Backbone bond lengths (Angstrom), bond angles and torsions (degrees), N, CA, C in turn:
res aa  C-N    CA-C-N  psi(-1)  N-CA   C-N-CA  omega(-1)  CA-C   N-CA-C  phi
1 M - - - 1.496 - - 1.573 106.58 -
2 N 1.369 115.71 118.47 1.439 117.97 -179.06 1.510 113.20 -72.61
3 L 1.298 115.39 168.82 1.536 122.21 -178.83 1.481 111.76 -60.89
4 K 1.336 120.31 -37.74 1.471 123.66 -175.12 1.516 111.16 -65.74
5 V 1.330 115.58 -39.70 1.465 121.88 178.89 1.543 110.14 -64.81
6 V 1.374 115.62 -43.06 1.454 120.62 -179.01 1.508 111.58 -63.65
7 L 1.331 115.95 -41.12 1.478 118.44 -178.61 1.531 109.84 -67.67
8 I 1.334 120.25 -31.27 1.473 123.30 178.83 1.519 111.74 -67.80
9 I 1.342 113.55 -43.07 1.508 121.43 175.55 1.481 112.63 -58.54
10 V 1.364 114.08 -49.98 1.496 120.84 -177.92 1.584 108.74 -60.30
11 T 1.281 115.98 -44.44 1.500 118.58 177.86 1.420 115.88 -60.67
12 L 1.384 118.44 -39.46 1.461 123.72 178.65 1.488 112.15 -68.12
13 L 1.380 118.90 -38.05 1.420 123.23 175.57 1.432 114.06 -65.50
14 A 1.343 117.83 -39.04 1.467 123.15 -178.96 1.541 108.96 -68.03
15 T 1.346 117.98 -40.21 1.441 120.54 -179.70 1.538 111.37 -66.95
16 A 1.281 117.76 -34.56 1.516 121.34 -177.64 1.517 110.91 -72.86
17 T 1.348 115.25 -36.25 1.531 118.54 -174.41 1.499 111.42 -90.02
18 L 1.348 121.48 -15.07 1.421 119.28 -176.67 1.521 114.72 -63.24
19 P 1.305 121.76 -39.50 1.495 120.73 177.71 1.517 113.77 -63.10
20 L 1.360 114.17 -33.85 1.444 116.08 177.46 1.513 113.73 -73.50
21 A 1.342 116.47 -31.01 1.417 124.41 177.84 1.495 107.85 -65.33
22 I 1.334 116.71 -44.19 1.453 120.24 -177.36 1.568 111.40 -71.00
23 R 1.372 115.57 -34.42 1.471 119.95 -178.71 1.525 109.62 -66.38
24 F 1.341 116.20 -40.92 1.473 119.22 -172.68 1.439 114.74 -98.11
25 A 1.353 118.18 -9.68 1.514 120.81 175.29 1.492 111.83 -69.41
26 P 1.274 118.78 144.67 1.461 121.43 173.73 1.539 111.87 -60.60
27 A 1.333 115.49 144.56 1.478 118.14 -173.46 1.505 111.80 -63.53
28 D 1.382 115.51 -31.98 1.494 116.89 -176.61 1.541 109.94 -74.33
29 K 1.289 118.69 -10.80 1.489 118.27 178.64 1.545 112.50 -90.69
30 L 1.314 113.09 -10.66 1.497 116.27 -174.70 1.517 111.05 -96.74
31 G 1.298 118.74 -4.02 1.484 121.39 174.01 1.449 114.92 88.47
32 P 1.349 116.87 165.29 1.534 123.64 -178.63 1.477 112.33 -61.48
33 S 1.335 118.23 -37.58 1.473 117.39 -177.84 1.517 113.60 -61.50
34 F 1.320 116.04 -36.51 1.488 120.49 174.75 1.549 111.16 -61.05
35 E 1.332 112.77 -46.74 1.564 116.99 -179.01 1.490 109.76 -60.15
36 K 1.327 116.75 -41.43 1.518 118.42 179.25 1.501 112.90 -61.74
37 S 1.373 113.18 -43.22 1.469 118.26 -179.37 1.547 109.88 -66.17
38 R 1.310 119.20 -40.53 1.462 121.26 177.55 1.545 110.84 -63.74
39 A 1.290 119.12 -45.71 1.506 123.01 177.54 1.507 111.20 -58.11
40 L 1.354 115.66 -41.95 1.439 119.08 -179.05 1.506 110.44 -67.83
41 A 1.307 118.63 -40.43 1.488 123.18 176.10 1.526 111.18 -57.79
42 Q 1.335 115.59 -45.16 1.437 119.92 -177.43 1.556 112.23 -63.96
43 K 1.364 114.11 -29.30 1.460 116.38 178.74 1.547 110.66 -79.07
44 V 1.347 116.40 -37.54 1.482 122.53 -175.74 1.508 111.70 -71.60
45 I 1.356 115.09 -43.04 1.471 117.24 -173.58 1.523 114.81 -58.81
46 P 1.430 118.87 -46.28 1.479 117.72 178.15 1.503 111.91 -59.87
47 S 1.370 119.35 -39.15 1.466 121.84 -179.16 1.519 111.95 -63.51
48 L 1.354 119.28 -31.94 1.374 123.08 179.61 1.589 110.94 -72.76
49 K 1.341 115.17 -23.16 1.411 120.50 179.43 1.545 113.63 -82.31
50 A 1.384 115.48 -10.98 1.501 117.79 -177.27 1.540 108.13 -62.39
51 K 1.345 112.47 135.03 1.460 117.05 -174.60 1.521 111.89 -72.74
52 Q 1.312 115.38 141.06 1.481 123.43 179.31 1.555 107.27 -99.23
53 A 1.269 117.30 148.67 1.492 119.88 173.59 1.493 110.77 -149.42
54 D 1.348 116.85 143.18 1.492 120.95 177.31 1.468 111.05 -90.99
55 V 1.383 114.22 167.40 1.394 118.26 -176.81 1.614 114.57 -62.30
56 E 1.374 115.23 -38.53 1.408 119.50 175.81 1.442 114.84 -57.89
57 H 1.336 116.79 -41.60 1.485 120.67 177.86 1.503 112.82 -69.53
58 I 1.282 116.96 -35.56 1.512 118.23 177.76 1.483 111.04 -66.34
59 L 1.386 117.25 -43.36 1.456 121.18 -178.52 1.518 112.06 -66.62
60 K 1.316 117.16 -28.52 1.435 121.46 179.46 1.510 113.49 -78.35
61 T 1.287 116.76 -47.42 1.479 122.55 -173.70 1.520 113.43 -92.78
62 K 1.326 115.76 -30.88 1.492 121.57 -172.84 1.509 109.96 57.02
63 K 1.293 118.19 29.31 1.452 119.39 179.49 1.531 110.41 -146.74
64 C 1.330 116.25 129.58 1.460 122.74 179.19 1.516 103.53 -162.57
65 V 1.334 117.74 92.14 1.479 123.12 179.87 1.553 108.82 -92.07
66 G 1.319 112.15 126.86 1.484 117.14 175.30 1.511 110.50 71.66
67 C 1.260 120.56 28.51 1.490 127.95 177.40 1.518 115.50 -88.64
68 N 1.327 113.52 153.82 1.454 120.31 171.03 1.490 109.13 -93.17
69 L 1.352 117.44 104.41 1.481 121.97 -176.48 1.471 111.26 -124.28
70 T 1.368 114.36 31.58 1.497 119.91 -178.43 1.490 109.87 -61.02
71 A 1.330 112.87 135.74 1.450 125.54 172.62 1.649 110.12 60.51
72 I 1.346 117.05 21.20 1.461 118.37 178.03 1.550 107.64 -74.42
73 N 1.326 113.27 150.41 1.517 120.80 -178.56 1.485 107.56 -104.25
74 L 1.348 116.61 107.04 1.439 122.06 173.31 1.494 113.84 -123.14
75 S 1.274 115.25 29.51 1.485 124.05 -175.23 1.543 106.74 -61.13
76 G 1.350 114.04 131.40 1.462 122.49 174.10 1.531 112.23 74.87
77 A 1.347 119.67 3.58 1.438 121.19 178.78 1.518 114.68 -75.45
78 D 1.297 116.26 143.49 1.507 120.30 172.44 1.458 110.67 -87.47
79 L 1.391 117.43 102.45 1.412 123.47 -179.04 1.502 111.70 -117.43
80 S 1.294 116.42 35.94 1.490 121.76 -177.23 1.459 108.69 -60.23
81 G 1.317 118.30 126.91 1.471 124.23 176.59 1.495 111.24 80.07
82 A 1.259 120.63 8.93 1.494 122.64 -178.07 1.466 110.89 -63.71
83 D 1.377 116.07 156.21 1.462 122.87 -178.26 1.544 107.72 -118.33
84 F 1.324 115.57 100.21 1.497 119.07 176.80 1.507 111.83 -120.04
85 R 1.355 115.66 33.56 1.482 119.19 179.65 1.578 111.93 -54.97
86 N 1.340 112.57 136.29 1.408 119.18 175.55 1.509 116.57 59.59
87 S 1.336 116.67 14.53 1.439 121.18 177.08 1.528 113.34 -85.87
88 D 1.316 117.11 157.57 1.506 118.96 178.14 1.573 107.29 -103.53
89 L 1.352 112.49 109.00 1.471 120.06 178.56 1.511 109.59 -113.92
90 S 1.335 117.43 30.40 1.422 122.89 -178.78 1.583 108.54 -60.79
91 R 1.342 114.43 134.05 1.471 122.92 176.45 1.515 112.11 64.61
92 A 1.283 117.58 13.40 1.486 122.10 177.44 1.563 110.68 -67.69
93 N 1.302 115.45 154.25 1.485 120.27 174.87 1.533 108.32 -101.22
94 L 1.300 117.85 107.60 1.447 122.39 177.20 1.539 112.79 -123.16
95 T 1.305 115.56 29.03 1.416 120.14 178.09 1.505 111.00 -60.44
96 N 1.293 118.44 134.60 1.449 125.79 -179.36 1.514 116.16 59.48
97 A 1.338 113.97 10.22 1.475 117.07 175.65 1.522 113.88 -72.57
98 K 1.318 117.55 150.79 1.404 123.94 -179.00 1.579 109.16 -106.44
99 L 1.317 114.25 111.70 1.441 122.59 -175.85 1.544 111.59 -125.81
100 K 1.312 115.54 39.22 1.482 120.26 -178.63 1.469 109.66 -62.67
101 D 1.257 117.79 131.05 1.475 127.07 176.74 1.553 111.59 56.38
102 A 1.331 112.38 29.67 1.477 115.52 176.35 1.507 112.73 -76.23
103 K 1.352 116.36 153.09 1.482 121.67 -179.25 1.468 106.88 -96.65
104 M 1.347 120.86 105.57 1.452 123.01 -174.58 1.555 110.17 -125.35
105 S 1.267 117.35 20.28 1.511 117.94 -175.80 1.526 109.43 -67.37
106 G 1.327 114.48 136.95 1.434 122.49 176.96 1.503 111.45 75.66
107 A 1.328 121.24 5.49 1.492 122.56 -179.40 1.521 111.14 -78.72
108 R 1.311 115.75 152.47 1.427 123.86 175.31 1.480 110.32 -101.64
109 L 1.370 118.72 121.67 1.404 124.46 -176.29 1.598 108.18 -131.48
110 N 1.279 117.35 38.11 1.471 120.99 -178.58 1.525 110.26 -63.68
111 G 1.325 114.26 120.97 1.473 120.23 177.43 1.589 113.40 69.14
112 T 1.305 116.51 17.53 1.442 121.79 178.50 1.505 113.44 -73.26
113 N 1.318 116.91 141.66 1.485 121.07 -178.73 1.517 107.85 -95.60
114 L 1.302 114.32 107.79 1.475 119.51 -179.90 1.556 110.45 -120.22
115 T 1.266 116.18 26.00 1.505 119.87 179.74 1.499 111.34 -58.65
116 H 1.338 119.60 135.13 1.444 125.90 179.38 1.560 112.35 62.39
117 A 1.276 117.39 16.92 1.542 116.79 -177.59 1.509 104.72 -84.44
118 D 1.377 113.20 151.31 1.457 127.14 175.38 1.477 109.35 -94.20
119 L 1.348 118.02 102.40 1.462 124.39 -177.62 1.467 113.39 -119.47
120 D 1.348 113.93 26.84 1.503 120.39 -177.25 1.606 107.89 -60.54
121 G 1.241 115.97 131.27 1.476 119.81 171.66 1.496 113.28 75.62
122 A 1.306 120.09 2.47 1.500 122.66 -174.87 1.506 107.84 -74.51
123 D 1.333 113.98 158.04 1.526 119.61 178.24 1.545 108.56 -112.06
124 F 1.376 108.99 105.82 1.550 114.62 174.75 1.498 109.55 -110.05
125 K 1.274 119.97 35.64 1.459 122.31 -178.88 1.565 108.14 -60.72
126 S 1.330 112.88 130.47 1.483 121.35 179.17 1.483 115.46 59.31
127 S 1.325 117.80 18.45 1.467 121.29 179.99 1.554 111.16 -79.85
128 D 1.289 118.63 159.59 1.431 125.00 -179.25 1.488 108.43 -107.17
129 L 1.368 118.23 103.04 1.489 120.68 -179.51 1.554 107.42 -115.85
130 K 1.264 114.23 30.46 1.547 115.30 178.49 1.513 112.96 -58.23
131 G 1.328 115.35 126.30 1.438 119.46 177.07 1.494 115.65 75.99
132 A 1.332 118.19 5.27 1.467 122.76 -176.75 1.569 107.56 -74.74
133 D 1.328 114.95 156.42 1.456 122.27 177.77 1.503 109.84 -108.70
134 L 1.341 116.65 105.98 1.475 121.96 179.66 1.533 109.14 -113.71
135 S 1.275 119.18 29.57 1.457 124.67 -178.85 1.565 107.83 -56.69
136 E 1.343 113.48 130.04 1.539 121.96 177.54 1.526 112.47 52.85
137 A 1.331 115.72 28.18 1.516 117.43 175.41 1.502 106.52 -87.71
138 Q 1.405 114.73 161.40 1.441 120.38 179.76 1.554 107.72 -104.55
139 L 1.338 115.57 121.60 1.466 121.82 179.11 1.504 110.25 -130.55
140 L 1.283 115.82 47.61 1.464 121.08 -179.62 1.565 109.23 -70.45
141 N 1.341 116.01 125.19 1.474 121.77 -179.53 1.528 112.77 58.60
142 T 1.383 117.43 27.45 1.416 119.92 179.26 1.518 111.41 -82.62
143 N 1.376 115.16 141.88 1.468 119.41 -179.76 1.546 108.67 -91.00
144 L 1.309 116.08 113.98 1.481 122.03 178.57 1.551 108.63 -125.82
145 T 1.294 118.63 33.03 1.462 121.01 179.29 1.478 109.82 -64.87
146 K 1.341 113.16 128.86 1.496 118.29 179.42 1.512 116.58 64.06
147 A 1.297 115.86 14.33 1.459 118.57 -179.93 1.502 110.08 -77.90
148 N 1.321 118.10 155.72 1.454 121.82 -179.66 1.566 105.25 -105.66
149 L 1.364 113.40 108.47 1.417 121.68 179.45 1.502 112.86 -115.44
150 S 1.316 116.93 17.48 1.458 125.06 -176.34 1.564 107.23 -57.23
151 T 1.287 117.00 136.77 1.457 129.45 177.38 1.594 108.94 61.88
152 A 1.264 118.51 10.15 1.484 119.09 -179.28 1.577 107.91 -77.62
153 T 1.390 113.48 156.57 1.480 119.65 178.94 1.559 107.28 -104.60
154 L 1.346 113.25 124.53 1.475 118.79 179.30 1.495 107.64 -135.39
155 K 1.346 116.93 46.02 1.467 121.06 177.16 1.490 110.72 -69.48
156 R 1.389 113.82 126.42 1.466 122.66 177.43 1.579 109.36 59.23
157 T 1.221 118.19 30.78 1.452 126.55 178.81 1.527 108.18 -82.09
158 E 1.356 117.96 138.31 1.479 124.03 176.26 1.524 108.36 -88.76
159 L 1.375 117.59 110.57 1.467 121.87 178.42 1.503 110.15 -123.55
160 R 1.264 118.58 30.49 1.438 122.21 -177.51 1.559 109.90 -60.03
161 D 1.340 115.12 128.17 1.477 122.92 179.75 1.470 113.33 59.83
162 A 1.339 120.77 17.74 1.428 125.90 175.74 1.482 108.12 -68.67
163 D 1.393 114.72 148.72 1.480 119.37 179.57 1.548 106.23 -101.85
164 L 1.342 119.05 108.13 1.449 123.76 -177.11 1.592 106.12 -116.41
165 T 1.278 118.17 30.12 1.469 121.60 -179.55 1.527 110.95 -62.91
166 G 1.310 111.44 122.03 1.513 116.88 -179.65 1.492 116.89 71.15
167 A 1.375 115.14 12.07 1.481 116.03 -179.28 1.505 113.82 -75.31
168 K 1.309 115.18 155.09 1.438 121.46 178.71 1.539 107.42 -100.98
169 L 1.358 114.44 114.32 1.495 120.53 -176.10 1.558 109.49 -123.44
170 E 1.289 116.83 24.44 1.480 118.56 -177.06 1.604 110.40 -57.39
171 R 1.314 113.34 129.57 1.460 121.90 175.46 1.575 111.73 58.74
172 A 1.302 118.59 21.99 1.421 120.53 175.70 1.577 109.20 -77.46
173 N 1.289 114.82 149.63 1.489 121.69 179.04 1.517 109.91 -100.97
174 M 1.347 115.18 95.38 1.472 122.12 179.62 1.474 115.33 -108.93
175 S 1.328 118.18 27.32 1.420 120.78 -178.23 1.486 113.89 -62.41
176 H 1.305 117.35 136.40 1.473 125.31 -178.12 1.517 114.32 63.27
177 A 1.346 116.91 14.16 1.482 120.85 178.39 1.524 109.76 -74.86
178 S 1.372 116.21 152.05 1.445 120.96 177.03 1.454 107.98 -100.05
179 L 1.382 121.14 117.07 1.398 126.80 -179.90 1.545 110.56 -123.90
180 V 1.271 115.70 36.46 1.460 121.09 -178.00 1.523 108.79 -65.88
181 G 1.349 113.25 120.39 1.481 121.17 178.68 1.501 114.10 71.49
182 A 1.342 117.82 12.94 1.483 121.26 -178.82 1.542 110.09 -68.97
183 H 1.267 116.57 148.11 1.438 122.24 173.74 1.477 111.39 -97.98
184 L 1.380 114.67 110.44 1.467 119.13 -178.79 1.547 110.21 -117.95
185 T 1.267 118.90 28.03 1.419 122.41 -176.66 1.573 108.33 -61.15
186 E 1.343 113.94 127.28 1.493 122.57 177.40 1.530 110.57 65.50
187 A 1.282 119.65 14.15 1.490 119.27 177.60 1.517 110.45 -75.58
188 N 1.380 116.26 146.10 1.452 120.21 179.67 1.504 108.68 -96.10
189 L 1.364 117.18 111.91 1.449 124.08 -175.94 1.511 110.42 -114.70
190 T 1.310 114.36 30.01 1.464 117.38 178.49 1.536 115.64 -64.41
191 G 1.291 116.99 119.98 1.432 122.41 -179.81 1.532 111.52 75.27
192 T 1.319 121.26 8.37 1.412 121.38 -179.56 1.546 115.34 -74.40
193 N 1.361 114.17 140.56 1.451 116.35 178.85 1.532 111.58 -94.99
194 L 1.350 115.88 103.35 1.467 123.11 -179.96 1.532 108.47 -110.03
195 S 1.314 117.08 27.51 1.509 117.32 -178.88 1.518 109.52 -66.43
196 N 1.392 111.55 133.83 1.469 120.24 177.36 1.558 111.78 64.96
197 A 1.377 119.12 14.84 1.435 120.10 177.90 1.522 109.60 -81.87
198 V 1.326 115.61 152.07 1.476 118.39 -179.37 1.571 108.01 -99.45
199 L 1.279 117.56 118.01 1.474 121.43 -172.96 1.552 108.30 -123.84
200 R 1.316 118.89 26.03 1.439 120.53 179.15 1.578 108.61 -56.10
201 Y 1.287 116.81 136.77 1.375 127.61 177.89 1.581 115.43 60.24
202 A 1.280 115.79 8.39 1.417 122.47 -179.25 1.560 109.89 -67.59
203 D 1.369 119.22 149.01 1.435 120.61 -177.34 1.505 106.38 -111.03
204 L 1.330 118.49 108.92 1.451 123.08 -177.39 1.578 107.17 -110.43
205 S 1.276 120.18 29.61 1.435 125.64 179.99 1.554 108.46 -57.12
206 K 1.309 115.82 124.33 1.497 124.87 177.34 1.575 111.45 59.98
207 A 1.254 116.63 19.67 1.510 120.06 176.05 1.562 107.32 -77.46
208 V 1.278 114.39 151.67 1.506 122.53 -179.20 1.566 108.34 -95.88
209 L 1.341 114.31 111.44 1.455 122.81 -177.38 1.477 107.84 -111.06
210 N 1.290 123.90 60.79 1.449 128.40 179.25 1.480 110.23 -93.29
211 K 1.337 118.32 114.74 1.438 125.68 179.48 1.587 110.69 56.64
212 T 1.359 116.06 32.22 1.399 124.03 175.61 1.509 112.91 -76.56
213 N 1.260 120.61 132.55 1.479 121.26 -179.07 1.542 111.55 -92.00
214 L 1.318 115.49 106.54 1.479 123.28 -174.95 1.481 111.97 -112.47
215 S 1.412 116.22 19.25 1.435 119.06 -177.35 1.525 109.43 -66.17
216 G 1.396 113.72 132.09 1.441 119.98 179.29 1.552 116.15 68.29
217 A 1.367 114.81 8.18 1.446 116.65 175.60 1.537 113.76 -78.13
218 D 1.302 115.43 145.50 1.471 126.23 177.71 1.459 109.15 -89.76
219 L 1.404 118.44 101.80 1.415 123.26 178.33 1.517 115.98 -107.94
220 S 1.306 114.55 24.09 1.459 120.11 177.79 1.433 112.75 -52.69
221 L 1.420 119.77 123.74 1.421 127.20 175.74 1.590 112.66 61.13
222 A 1.293 115.88 16.50 1.489 121.76 175.34 1.520 107.56 -76.68
223 I 1.378 115.91 145.74 1.455 120.40 174.10 1.517 108.54 -94.66
224 M 1.328 113.66 120.54 1.475 116.95 -176.71 1.506 110.61 -86.05
225 P 1.417 116.84 170.18 1.473 117.93 -175.79 1.475 118.05 -53.47
226 N 1.376 118.11 -28.92 1.426 122.58 -178.82 1.599 111.57 -87.01
227 G 1.281 115.74 0.42 1.541 117.51 -179.88 1.506 110.50 94.98
228 T 1.276 121.44 -7.50 1.458 119.38 -176.84 1.554 107.00 -100.46
229 S 1.361 115.85 174.90 1.397 116.39 175.23 1.532 110.88 -83.65
230 A 1.334 116.40 175.74 1.472 119.29 -178.71 1.526 111.92 -69.02
231 Y 1.361 117.48 -14.94 1.375 121.23 -178.41 1.516 114.72 -107.46
232 G 1.346 113.59 16.54 1.527 120.35 169.16 1.514 113.40 86.92
233 T 1.305 122.98 4.83 1.448 124.78 178.42 1.538 109.13 -80.30
234 T 1.241 113.90 163.10 1.526 119.20 -178.14 1.521 109.89 -119.65
235 Q 1.397 117.53 27.22 1.427 120.46 -174.16 1.594 112.86 -66.56
236 Y 1.375 115.89 -11.05 1.421 119.06 177.62 1.535 112.97 -91.54
């Protein structure tokens, strides 16, 4: 057997056994580059498993839990009672959409367009709406507990009796919004624009009002962070 043939056999054997050696070798023996590759794979694989769905399927079933719906166009669609829990709707177009009583808890809606949408009674508990546009949307009796609405736009938005307990509203634009009877207990309103907003009967107990713009806001009978009214009485 000549030297060339020997070298070919050795190369083939090494190629066949290398995956097994990597599989069973201790991670600390494979070096930092292997650890980085494995960590990256663990992040990528779950994202590839995210369910995809087209518009026709969504309109027919009104259900897609844990789906990847980024940048989907559902403007004007009637999705009353839909179930989008834990789905990614970042940058989606939901203008004028009807999502009354929809299940949206844990959903991602970063930068989503929800202008003029009907969200009455919907459940957005622990959802991420950072940077979303909800201008002139309807959120009557909507559940937004612990939701992230930082930097979101809620100009002239109807939030009557909405539950915003523990919500993050830092630097959100809520000018001229209606928050009559809204629950804002422990909400973070740092840098929030509430100019000319209506906050009658709103509960701001333990809320953070750091650099919050309340110019022209109606705080009649509202409960302030320290438990008093905006006018210094202790009737509460």
